[in-house]
Structures are given as C-alpha cells and as structure tokens.
C-alpha positions in Angstrom: 98.5 -36.8 137.0 99.0 -38.5 133.7 102.0 -37.5 131.7 101.4 -37.6 128.0 104.0 -37.4 125.4 104.1 -34.5 123.0 103.0 -36.8 120.2 99.9 -38.0 122.1 99.0 -34.4 123.0 99.3 -33.3 119.4 97.1 -36.3 118.2 94.5 -35.4 120.8 94.5 -31.8 119.8 94.1 -32.8 116.2 91.2 -35.2 117.1 89.4 -32.5 119.0 89.9 -30.1 116.1 88.6 -32.7 113.7 85.6 -33.3 115.9 84.8 -29.6 116.1 85.2 -29.3 112.3 82.8 -32.2 111.7 80.3 -30.7 114.2 80.5 -27.3 112.5 80.1 -29.0 109.1 76.9 -30.8 110.2 75.5 -27.7 111.7 76.3 -25.6 108.6 74.7 -28.2 106.4 71.5 -28.2 108.4 71.4 -24.4 108.4 71.9 -24.4 104.6 68.9 -26.7 104.3 66.8 -24.2 106.3 68.0 -21.3 104.1 67.1 -23.3 101.0 63.6 -23.9 102.3 63.2 -20.1 102.9 64.7 -19.3 99.5 62.2 -21.7 97.8 59.3 -20.0 99.7 60.5 -16.6 98.5 60.9 -17.9 95.0 57.5 -19.6 94.8 55.3 -17.2 96.9 56.9 -13.8 97.7 58.3 -12.9 94.3 55.3 -13.9 92.3 53.0 -12.1 94.8 55.1 -8.9 94.4 55.0 -9.2 90.6 51.2 -9.6 90.6 50.8 -6.7 93.1 52.9 -4.5 90.8 50.7 -5.5 87.9 47.6 -4.6 90.0 49.1 -1.2 90.7 49.7 -0.6 87.0 46.2 -1.7 86.0 44.7 0.7 88.6 46.8 3.5 87.3 45.7 2.8 83.7 42.1 2.7 84.9 42.4 6.1 86.5 44.0 7.5 83.3 41.0 6.3 81.3 38.7 7.9 83.8 40.6 11.2 83.4 40.5 10.9 79.6 36.8 10.2 79.9 36.4 13.6 81.7 38.6 15.4 79.2 37.0 14.3 75.9 33.6 15.5 74.9 33.2 13.6 71.7 30.7 10.6 72.0 32.9 8.4 69.9 35.9 9.0 72.2 33.8 8.3 75.2 32.7 5.0 73.7 36.3 4.1 72.9 37.3 5.0 76.5 34.4 3.0 78.0 35.6 0.0 75.9 39.2 0.5 77.2 37.9 0.7 80.8 36.0 -2.6 80.2 39.2 -4.2 78.9 41.2 -3.0 82.0 38.4 -4.3 84.3 38.6 -7.7 82.6 42.4 -7.6 82.9 42.2 -6.8 86.6 39.7 -9.6 87.2 42.2 -12.0 85.6 45.1 -10.7 87.7 43.0 -11.1 90.9 42.2 -14.7 89.9 45.9 -15.3 89.3 46.8 -13.7 92.7 44.3 -15.7 94.8 46.3 -19.0 94.9 49.3 -17.0 96.1 47.5 -15.8 99.2 49.0 -17.2 102.4 47.4 -17.0 105.9 44.3 -15.5 107.3 45.7 -11.9 107.5 46.7 -11.9 103.8 43.3 -13.5 102.9 41.5 -10.6 104.7 43.6 -8.1 102.8 42.8 -9.9 99.5 39.1 -9.9 100.3 39.3 -6.1 101.0 41.2 -5.6 97.7 38.5 -7.5 95.8 35.8 -5.5 97.6 37.5 -2.2 96.9 38.0 -3.1 93.2 34.3 -4.1 92.9 33.2 -0.9 94.6 35.4 1.2 92.2 33.9 -0.5 89.1 30.3 -0.1 90.4 30.8 3.5 91.3 32.4 4.1 87.9 29.5 2.6 86.1 26.8 4.1 88.3 28.1 7.6 89.1 31.0 8.5 86.8 30.0 7.2 83.3 26.3 8.3 83.5 27.6 11.9 83.6 27.7 11.6 79.9 24.0 11.9 79.4 
C-alpha cells in the first residue's frame, strides 16, 4: 500500500475537485446551448403563433357581433353598413391567415391550419348564401 503524505492527498483531492468542476461547467454550457435553441424556437415560432391565433379569435368574435347587429337592425342603410364591416373583417381574417401560414410547423399543425381555412371559408359562404339574403 502506498503511503501518501497529507500534502499529496490534499493536492489530489483538489485536482479531483477541479476536474469535477470543469466537467460540470462543460456540461452546464452544453445544456445552456440547448436551452437557448429552445428559447429561440419559442421566440420565433410559438409566441408569434399564439399572437396570431389570439388575433384570429378576436376577428371571429367581431364577425359574430356584426352578424348579430345585422339581425337586430332593420334599416337598409344599417344593413349595408354592417355588410361593409363584415367584408372588412373577412379581408382582415384573410390577411391574418396569410400571415399565420409561414408559422405552421409539422404535418399535424398543417392539417389544423387547412381545417381552419376550410371552416373560415365555409362560414363566409354560409353567411353570404344563407344569412345575408334574409334581408330580401
């Protein structure tokens, strides 16, 4: 058995501690790099997507409000004004959908987006074919 002096034992313990600290530092730096990549993805894709989805929700709500007002008002001038507002909201929604499309990631989200566009198109068509003609 090798007998080491207290000084050598202390230096070995310090060297092992230093090696562990360096290893821990390298591991922490690599993990921070991964966290940074994830944060960049959230910043560039998730947050803008959520912002656009919130705007879509607001546009749909305004569209429904205009539909309700269309039902409430009986004056032809008011109905014309509301139809114009609905057309503006439809154009705004089309712009938002075009803005959202580049943010779509993956096949599943693409399928949801296609469903959303189809549902919006159906709402517009039904509004123009069934809802507004009630005016006549």
